N, CA, C and O atoms as a Tinker XYZ file with bonds, in Angstrom:
   296  protein
     1  N     99.085000   66.447000  146.194000    73     2
     2  CA    98.012000   67.014000  146.461000    64     1     3
     3  C     98.000000   68.445000  145.893000    63     2     4     5
     4  O     96.994000   68.909000  145.355000    81     3
     5  N     99.102000   69.099000  146.024000    73     3     6
     6  CA    99.538000   70.449000  145.551000    64     5     7
     7  C     99.287000   70.789000  143.975000    63     6     8     9
     8  O     98.778000   71.787000  143.464000    81     7
     9  N     99.841000   69.571000  143.370000    73     7    10
    10  CA    99.717000   69.542000  141.807000    64     9    11
    11  C     98.215000   69.632000  141.596000    63    10    12    13
    12  O     98.031000   70.129000  140.486000    81    11
    13  N     96.940000   69.326000  142.268000    73    11    14
    14  CA    95.860000   69.096000  142.076000    64    13    15
    15  C     94.972000   70.620000  141.408000    63    14    16    17
    16  O     94.071000   70.810000  140.591000    81    15
    17  N     95.827000   71.471000  142.290000    73    15    18
    18  CA    95.421000   72.966000  141.785000    64    17    19
    19  C     94.342000   73.450000  142.625000    63    18    20    21
    20  O     94.150000   74.666000  142.606000    81    19
    21  N     93.446000   72.577000  143.511000    73    19    22
    22  CA    92.559000   72.763000  144.214000    64    21    23
    23  C     92.996000   73.764000  145.677000    63    22    24    25
    24  O     93.698000   73.454000  146.640000    81    23
    25  N     92.480000   74.670000  145.461000    73    23    26
    26  CA    92.723000   75.481000  146.917000    64    25    27
    27  C     92.442000   74.898000  148.256000    63    26    28    29
    28  O     92.999000   75.201000  149.311000    81    27
    29  N     91.416000   73.939000  148.054000    73    27    30
    30  CA    90.886000   73.036000  149.308000    64    29    31
    31  C     92.025000   71.925000  149.905000    63    30    32    33
    32  O     92.366000   71.732000  151.072000    81    31
    33  N     92.497000   71.248000  148.610000    73    31    34
    34  CA    93.775000   70.338000  148.846000    64    33    35
    35  C     94.848000   70.819000  149.377000    63    34    36    37
    36  O     95.500000   70.239000  150.245000    81    35
    37  N     95.169000   72.145000  148.794000    73    35    38
    38  CA    96.662000   73.015000  149.202000    64    37    39
    39  C     96.538000   73.289000  150.633000    63    38    40    41
    40  O     97.493000   73.135000  151.394000    81    39
    41  N     95.135000   73.781000  151.106000    73    39    42
    42  CA    94.948000   74.174000  152.444000    64    41    43
    43  C     95.075000   72.872000  153.277000    63    42    44    45
    44  O     95.526000   72.915000  154.421000    81    43
    45  N     94.678000   71.724000  152.704000    73    43    46
    46  CA    94.700000   70.459000  153.614000    64    45    47
    47  C     96.131000   70.148000  153.851000    63    46    48    49
    48  O     96.493000   69.929000  155.007000    81    47
    49  N     97.053000   70.101000  152.790000    73    47    50
    50  CA    98.670000   70.034000  152.999000    64    49    51
    51  C     98.990000   71.074000  153.794000    63    50    52    53
    52  O     99.551000   70.633000  154.797000    81    51
    53  N     98.890000   72.337000  153.821000    73    51    54
    54  CA    99.443000   73.303000  154.751000    64    53    55
    55  C     98.909000   72.761000  156.109000    63    54    56    57
    56  O     99.759000   72.540000  156.972000    81    55
    57  N     97.642000   72.527000  156.393000    73    55    58
    58  CA    97.355000   72.312000  157.632000    64    57    59
    59  C     98.178000   71.157000  158.450000    63    58    60    61
    60  O     98.688000   71.258000  159.565000    81    59
    61  N     98.158000   70.068000  157.599000    73    59    62
    62  CA    99.033000   68.955000  158.097000    64    61    63
    63  C    100.409000   69.210000  158.028000    63    62    64    65
    64  O    101.044000   68.512000  158.819000    81    63
    65  N    101.056000   69.943000  157.378000    73    63    66
    66  CA   102.463000   70.440000  157.501000    64    65    67
    67  C    102.528000   71.114000  158.774000    63    66    68    69
    68  O    103.472000   70.726000  159.462000    81    67
    69  N    101.713000   72.124000  159.359000    73    67    70
    70  CA   101.689000   72.818000  160.335000    64    69    71
    71  C    101.466000   71.851000  161.698000    63    70    72    73
    72  O    101.961000   72.126000  162.791000    81    71
    73  N    100.661000   70.716000  161.441000    73    71    74
    74  CA   100.128000   70.019000  162.446000    64    73    75
    75  C    101.632000   69.209000  162.827000    63    74    76    77
    76  O    102.039000   68.929000  163.955000    81    75
    77  N    102.230000   68.966000  161.643000    73    75    78
    78  CA   103.383000   68.352000  162.241000    64    77    79
    79  C    104.553000   69.260000  162.857000    63    78    80    81
    80  O    105.305000   68.871000  163.750000    81    79
    81  N    104.601000   70.484000  162.274000    73    79    82
    82  CA   105.362000   71.398000  162.942000    64    81    83
    83  C    105.226000   71.698000  164.404000    63    82    84    85
    84  O    106.188000   72.064000  165.079000    81    83
    85  N    103.988000   71.536000  164.895000    73    83    86
    86  CA   103.682000   71.972000  166.035000    64    85    87
    87  C    103.671000   70.835000  167.015000    63    86    88    89
    88  O    104.186000   70.836000  168.133000    81    87
    89  N    103.218000   70.171000  166.616000    73    87    90
    90  CA   102.991000   68.838000  167.417000    64    89    91
    91  C    104.215000   67.580000  167.613000    63    90    92    93
    92  O    104.200000   66.659000  168.429000    81    91
    93  N    105.436000   67.951000  166.385000    73    91    94
    94  CA   106.608000   67.010000  166.738000    64    93    95
    95  C    107.625000   68.035000  167.485000    63    94    96    97
    96  O    107.610000   69.266000  167.477000    81    95
    97  N    108.640000   67.005000  168.226000    73    95    98
    98  CA   109.419000   67.693000  168.780000    64    97    99
    99  C    110.815000   67.901000  167.843000    63    98   100   101
   100  O    111.889000   68.388000  168.197000    81    99
   101  N    110.474000   67.433000  166.696000    73    99   102
   102  CA   111.847000   67.721000  165.799000    64   101   103
   103  C    111.144000   68.895000  164.637000    63   102   104   105
   104  O    109.962000   69.059000  164.336000    81   103
   105  N    112.235000   69.520000  164.205000    73   103   106
   106  CA   111.640000   70.426000  162.917000    64   105   107
   107  C    111.396000   69.398000  161.870000    63   106   108   109
   108  O    111.613000   68.187000  161.814000    81   107
   109  N    110.772000   70.443000  160.899000    73   107   110
   110  CA   110.578000   70.043000  159.756000    64   109   111
   111  C    111.617000   69.786000  158.763000    63   110   112   113
   112  O    112.480000   70.663000  158.785000    81   111
   113  N    111.811000   68.881000  157.912000    73   111   114
   114  CA   112.940000   68.347000  157.016000    64   113   115
   115  C    112.953000   69.617000  155.878000    63   114   116   117
   116  O    111.989000   70.335000  155.615000    81   115
   117  N    114.020000   69.677000  155.407000    73   115   118
   118  CA   113.903000   70.740000  154.122000    64   117   119
   119  C    112.995000   70.583000  153.343000    63   118   120   121
   120  O    112.440000   71.591000  152.908000    81   119
   121  N    112.535000   69.215000  152.901000    73   119   122
   122  CA   111.543000   69.069000  151.716000    64   121   123
   123  C    110.251000   69.523000  152.524000    63   122   124   125
   124  O    109.400000   70.223000  151.975000    81   123
   125  N    110.144000   69.164000  153.662000    73   123   126
   126  CA   108.774000   69.450000  154.119000    64   125   127
   127  C    108.654000   71.104000  154.514000    63   126   128   129
   128  O    107.557000   71.647000  154.651000    81   127
   129  N    109.820000   71.748000  154.661000    73   127   130
   130  CA   109.771000   73.144000  155.108000    64   129   131
   131  C    109.580000   73.669000  153.113000    63   130   132   133
   132  O    108.691000   74.500000  152.931000    81   131
   133  N    110.020000   73.403000  152.375000    73   131   134
   134  CA   109.693000   73.814000  150.921000    64   133   135
   135  C    108.322000   73.471000  150.619000    63   134   136   137
   136  O    107.730000   74.374000  150.029000    81   135
   137  N    107.582000   72.337000  150.871000    73   135   138
   138  CA   106.335000   72.196000  150.532000    64   137   139
   139  C    105.510000   72.917000  151.461000    63   138   140   141
   140  O    104.370000   73.028000  151.011000    81   139
   141  N    105.644000   73.396000  152.476000    73   139   142
   142  CA   105.046000   74.155000  153.471000    64   141   143
   143  C    104.988000   75.659000  152.941000    63   142   144   145
   144  O    104.031000   76.399000  153.169000    81   143
   145  N    106.067000   76.015000  152.240000    73   143   146
   146  CA   106.006000   77.325000  151.692000    64   145   147
   147  C    105.588000   77.641000  150.336000    63   146   148   149
   148  O    105.266000   78.717000  149.832000    81   147
   149  N    105.678000   76.269000  149.776000    73   147   150
   150  CA   105.202000   76.444000  148.391000    64   149   151
   151  C    103.568000   76.571000  148.599000    63   150   152   153
   152  O    102.970000   77.520000  148.092000    81   151
   153  N    102.833000   75.502000  149.420000    73   151   154
   154  CA   101.402000   75.312000  149.934000    64   153   155
   155  C    100.713000   76.828000  150.507000    63   154   156   157
   156  O     99.603000   77.251000  150.183000    81   155
   157  N    101.648000   77.476000  151.399000    73   155   158
   158  CA   101.152000   78.727000  151.751000    64   157   159
   159  C    101.238000   79.745000  150.761000    63   158   160   161
   160  O    100.288000   80.524000  150.691000    81   159
   161  N    102.122000   79.875000  150.043000    73   159   162
   162  CA   102.320000   80.771000  148.704000    64   161   163
   163  C    101.112000   80.748000  147.663000    63   162   164   165
   164  O    100.650000   81.752000  147.121000    81   163
   165  N    100.800000   79.812000  147.526000    73   163   166
   166  CA    99.623000   79.065000  146.460000    64   165   167
   167  C     98.537000   79.539000  147.218000    63   166   168   169
   168  O     97.741000   80.103000  146.469000    81   167
   169  N     98.163000   79.545000  148.427000    73   167   170
   170  CA    96.981000   79.539000  148.942000    64   169   171
   171  C     96.960000   80.847000  149.254000    63   170   172   173
   172  O     95.913000   81.365000  148.866000    81   171
   173  N     97.671000   81.574000  149.784000    73   171   174
   174  CA    97.670000   83.168000  149.848000    64   173   175
   175  C     97.285000   83.534000  148.490000    63   174   176   177
   176  O     96.140000   83.952000  148.311000    81   175
   177  N     98.149000   83.424000  147.446000    73   175   178
   178  CA    97.848000   84.083000  146.070000    64   177   179
   179  C     96.001000   83.918000  146.100000    63   178   180   181
   180  O     95.151000   84.779000  146.329000    81   179
   181  N     95.872000   82.633000  145.811000    73   179   182
   182  CA    94.511000   82.255000  145.490000    64   181   183
   183  C     93.336000   83.011000  146.440000    63   182   184   185
   184  O     92.418000   83.584000  145.853000    81   183
   185  N     93.377000   83.005000  147.949000    73   183   186
   186  CA    92.580000   83.555000  148.607000    64   185   187
   187  C     92.522000   85.044000  148.320000    63   186   188   189
   188  O     91.482000   85.699000  148.401000    81   187
   189  N     93.710000   85.537000  147.979000    73   187   190
   190  CA    93.912000   87.175000  148.060000    64   189   191
   191  C     93.376000   87.400000  146.811000    63   190   192   193
   192  O     92.809000   88.493000  146.804000    81   191
   193  N     93.303000   86.720000  145.546000    73   191   194
   194  CA    92.206000   86.992000  144.447000    64   193   195
   195  C     90.915000   86.741000  144.679000    63   194   196   197
   196  O     90.087000   87.499000  144.173000    81   195
   197  N     90.502000   85.688000  145.447000    73   195   198
   198  CA    88.927000   85.510000  145.485000    64   197   199
   199  C     88.697000   86.502000  146.613000    63   198   200   201
   200  O     87.523000   86.868000  146.658000    81   199
   201  N     89.257000   86.885000  147.269000    73   199   202
   202  CA    88.634000   87.911000  148.358000    64   201   203
   203  C     88.948000   89.289000  148.137000    63   202   204   205
   204  O     88.350000   90.115000  148.825000    81   203
   205  N     89.736000   89.654000  147.343000    73   203   206
   206  CA    90.025000   91.110000  146.627000    64   205   207
   207  C     90.860000   92.043000  147.911000    63   206   208   209
   208  O     90.707000   93.242000  148.144000    81   207
   209  N     91.623000   91.226000  148.515000    73   207   210
   210  CA    92.531000   91.599000  149.530000    64   209   211
   211  C     93.980000   91.443000  148.984000    63   210   212   213
   212  O     94.267000   90.839000  147.950000    81   211
   213  N     94.926000   92.121000  149.887000    73   211   214
   214  CA    96.260000   91.993000  149.597000    64   213   215
   215  C     96.876000   90.704000  149.987000    63   214   216   217
   216  O     96.072000   90.029000  150.630000    81   215
   217  N     98.008000   90.137000  149.823000    73   215   218
   218  CA    98.436000   88.646000  149.893000    64   217   219
   219  C     98.918000   88.890000  151.408000    63   218   220   221
   220  O     98.949000   87.922000  152.168000    81   219
   221  N     99.304000   90.199000  151.872000    73   219   222
   222  CA    99.782000   90.447000  153.157000    64   221   223
   223  C     98.773000   90.272000  154.171000    63   222   224   225
   224  O     99.040000   89.865000  155.302000    81   223
   225  N     97.567000   90.588000  153.758000    73   223   226
   226  CA    96.656000   90.308000  154.798000    64   225   227
   227  C     96.043000   88.822000  154.510000    63   226   228   229
   228  O     95.287000   88.508000  155.429000    81   227
   229  N     96.101000   88.250000  153.938000    73   227   230
   230  CA    95.787000   86.614000  153.765000    64   229   231
   231  C     96.785000   86.082000  154.532000    63   230   232   233
   232  O     96.364000   85.217000  155.299000    81   231
   233  N     98.102000   86.318000  154.606000    73   231   234
   234  CA    99.159000   85.447000  155.128000    64   233   235
   235  C     99.112000   86.267000  156.607000    63   234   236   237
   236  O     99.837000   85.673000  157.406000    81   235
   237  N     98.623000   87.176000  157.064000    73   235   238
   238  CA    98.494000   87.470000  158.440000    64   237   239
   239  C     97.507000   86.862000  159.168000    63   238   240   241
   240  O     97.636000   86.631000  160.370000    81   239
   241  N     96.186000   86.489000  158.307000    73   239   242
   242  CA    95.291000   85.708000  158.571000    64   241   243
   243  C     95.486000   84.193000  158.733000    63   242   244   245
   244  O     94.871000   83.485000  159.530000    81   243
   245  N     96.328000   83.841000  157.957000    73   243   246
   246  CA    96.837000   82.291000  158.008000    64   245   247
   247  C     97.625000   82.302000  159.186000    63   246   248   249
   248  O     97.185000   81.534000  160.041000    81   247
   249  N     98.567000   82.875000  159.483000    73   247   250
   250  CA    99.527000   82.738000  160.583000    64   249   251
   251  C     98.593000   82.940000  161.755000    63   250   252   253
   252  O     98.738000   82.046000  162.588000    81   251
   253  N     97.569000   83.948000  162.115000    73   251   254
   254  CA    97.087000   83.973000  163.150000    64   253   255
   255  C     96.074000   82.959000  163.502000    63   254   256   257
   256  O     95.707000   82.887000  164.675000    81   255
   257  N     95.554000   82.117000  162.550000    73   255   258
   258  CA    94.864000   81.032000  162.723000    64   257   259
   259  C     95.641000   79.890000  163.374000    63   258   260   261
   260  O     95.276000   79.207000  164.331000    81   259
   261  N     97.132000   79.783000  162.466000    73   259   262
   262  CA    97.730000   78.653000  163.122000    64   261   263
   263  C     98.239000   79.037000  164.640000    63   262   264   265
   264  O     98.311000   78.251000  165.585000    81   263
   265  N     98.503000   80.146000  164.642000    73   263   266
   266  CA    99.169000   80.565000  165.938000    64   265   267
   267  C     98.275000   80.313000  167.204000    63   266   268   269
   268  O     98.742000   80.139000  168.329000    81   267
   269  N     96.906000   80.313000  166.890000    73   267   270
   270  CA    95.800000   80.315000  167.669000    64   269   271
   271  C     95.714000   78.670000  168.068000    63   270   272   273
   272  O     95.670000   78.282000  169.235000    81   271
   273  N     95.696000   77.700000  166.791000    73   271   274
   274  CA    95.751000   76.305000  166.827000    64   273   275
   275  C     96.814000   75.778000  167.712000    63   274   276   277
   276  O     96.595000   74.823000  168.457000    81   275
   277  N     98.330000   76.568000  167.629000    73   275   278
   278  CA    99.156000   75.981000  168.261000    64   277   279
   279  C     99.081000   76.465000  169.706000    63   278   280   281
   280  O     99.672000   75.751000  170.516000    81   279
   281  N     98.575000   77.350000  170.090000    73   279   282
   282  CA    98.356000   77.672000  171.509000    64   281   283
   283  C     97.801000   76.942000  172.266000    63   282   284   285
   284  O     98.178000   76.594000  173.385000    81   283
   285  N     96.472000   76.538000  171.472000    73   283   286
   286  CA    95.614000   75.780000  172.098000    64   285   287
   287  C     96.028000   74.068000  172.169000    63   286   288   289
   288  O     95.418000   73.308000  172.920000    81   287
   289  N     96.979000   73.678000  171.410000    73   287   290
   290  CA    97.487000   72.452000  171.466000    64   289   291
   291  C     98.796000   72.377000  172.309000    63   290   292   293
   292  O     99.396000   71.379000  172.710000    81   291
   293  N     99.080000   73.704000  172.470000    73   291   294
   294  CA   100.408000   73.429000  173.711000    64   293   295
   295  C    100.048000   73.495000  174.936000    63   294   296
   296  O    100.874000   73.324000  175.833000    81   295
């Protein structure tokens, strides 16, 4: 899905990996962590360019979204 180049598909991969990370009692595997980092990096860069903001701002936004989701699920 990441190789498709579609930000929508990359976001779906990131969402699914965050869901595994927070709903599972075990940690992500090395491959899953690498995939999550890659998906997050690609999405941050794409959104930063589209929104004309810094990558740090987008990364904070993403972290905030998933921390709210994790708190609600926990």
